[in-house]
C-alpha angles and dihedrals in degrees: 000000000000116000109256111252123230124246089254092055092050096047090048088065092062114109093224144354094268090057090052091053094045092048091055088052093058096039089097120112091221090066092056121076091184133023136153147143134217091197091260102050135035123207139172148155115236126194111245139171093282132073093259125056120247113255113220131178137171126204100215095194094074097359112247129166138213131178134164093220119110095239117132092205118102120240093020125217092262094057090045092047090051090051091049091054090047091050088055091049090251098131117083120230118243134184097231136018125230120272095257089058096047091047090055091049092049091051090051091049091052092051091048092051092051091048091050091050091050090048093052090048091051091050092049091048091048092051091049092050091049092052092047091050092050091048092049093048091050097048101030085196098124091217112163094012116119124219089242094057090044089052091052092051090048091051092049091047090049092051091049090049091053091050093048089053092051093047091048091052092048093048092047088057088047092054091052091048092051091049089052091050093053092048095046097041133257096260094064098069120101126210093244089061091060090047092051092047091049091052091051090051089052089053088050089056094246100122094157093060090041090058091053092049093048090057094056091091088064090053090052089057094056129092115267088018098162093067093041092048092050089051091052092048090051093051092047091050090048090053092050092049091045091053091051091050098035092123088067095050127093112266098253092047092047088053090050090053092051092049092048089051090054108265105146130238112204123230089237091056092051094047090050091059121096111285127229112217116202145130101272123203112214097223101182146293141238131199122213133186116232112180103294096345133084114216120202119202115196118185123212132179127193117234097210102030096036088219119150121221134191118208111198126193131174135199137166113264110280094022122109121264128209108289099173097106111074117202112243096024128112118225131193103221149144110243125192121200132218112246120263147105095282105021111210110138110080147162128232100238101179131004118210094186143281117289106256124234092252089065094051126080128185097231127082120251145138121301110247124215116264120271127219116331090009095294119139115271091210138009117292127217113268088220115066117244113262142191136228120265090254092054090046091055090049089053093050091047091054091050092050091047089057097038113017091186093065107135101184141008132188119241135181110207116199128207096001129147115222121224134183095272105017147031117219089342094307112120121245125233110266090247092050100053122123094035093187096171092053091046090050093052089048096049087197093304128115117266142162118271130185111210141170113238116218130169088255095052143281126319109204113226111172141351133189127230126222090277093055093252115148115242112197113219 
């Protein structure tokens, strides 16, 4: 049986504030002519404006949502209202779900099986291509390679060479511009200069660097902006120099430089990489607006490996974002990481389920090895394992040493006391100061806090009360 989520966890799934309000309006048993749960799926029939009730169901193992209402929001208010009633123990348990629910679950299972088969085939193909490439590089004999395939590789290499030349030219101009800025003084630059430089970098096919430059106006609007702007200039200049000297860099760092510059890595390439299976704590999430896009950052951390992971998703403003990772839950999943010197961004390749409540305990303890089929051999702590502030700083220092352009990193701080401007002695981000809710949960006592490290300070994400219940901050 899936651990019942708290009200906070449910409301955090809402796409906007109006959806939260609407969901609370329908989270009333009198509006539902049918509702039930098997422990793994929720379902119900809610009275709507039409003649027939809206049929809503939630697969709690992922989660996934389905509703017959015409709403374009995801999850809709009916799915959220059903979850709110379930969180308050207001949905009766049943042995079997109706046919329309089981048919939906069977369809989802079929799609998941096909996707898993495609993923395994892609990984096998990727491994075969890698072996063939290594063999060809070693022998340089060209045996078994047709002129047509060789021509294709030559065309691709030629296109890449042209792009590298354009990027190199754009970044050389950027280096000269930065040198001029330092000589002339930081206060002399105007916002239109950054905009023009960003557009020229787009034309030079360096969109990653262009995005960094376009955000400099936001830095100028912050407090203590001269120091912050100089830091950003230094990192941009370091990236330009690293690109120019990428042939002298270690392979993973050179790949990081290319990705930061804007060379893409396809989803298929990432999913074909070796997967890391672990029990992943969903530590929290944060949504940001970028021009006309909304970016969702979801932080994970593996219980056995201790590896952090960042799951990014994007959607046009007003469109639904991925809501399948619920803050405060623990999922058993295969995760594949993007290449780089300090791999952080990742994709959830395969989910093997959410850890049920029976396998979670509220006390801290060691993490046992998995039992048969990857399931836990013994109960796990409901609260994720954490580290001291000193250990957290060491971890961040190692990440920055490998990838100096790292902008954020997830941490789980254990036995820390929050204050108005710091947690465990580590300063808070200026926009995160006075975390009254966190201070109230703490009551002046040490607790575990998941936070996002940034160069400007920590952004608290989630904490856990004395019962092991996740409290979203």
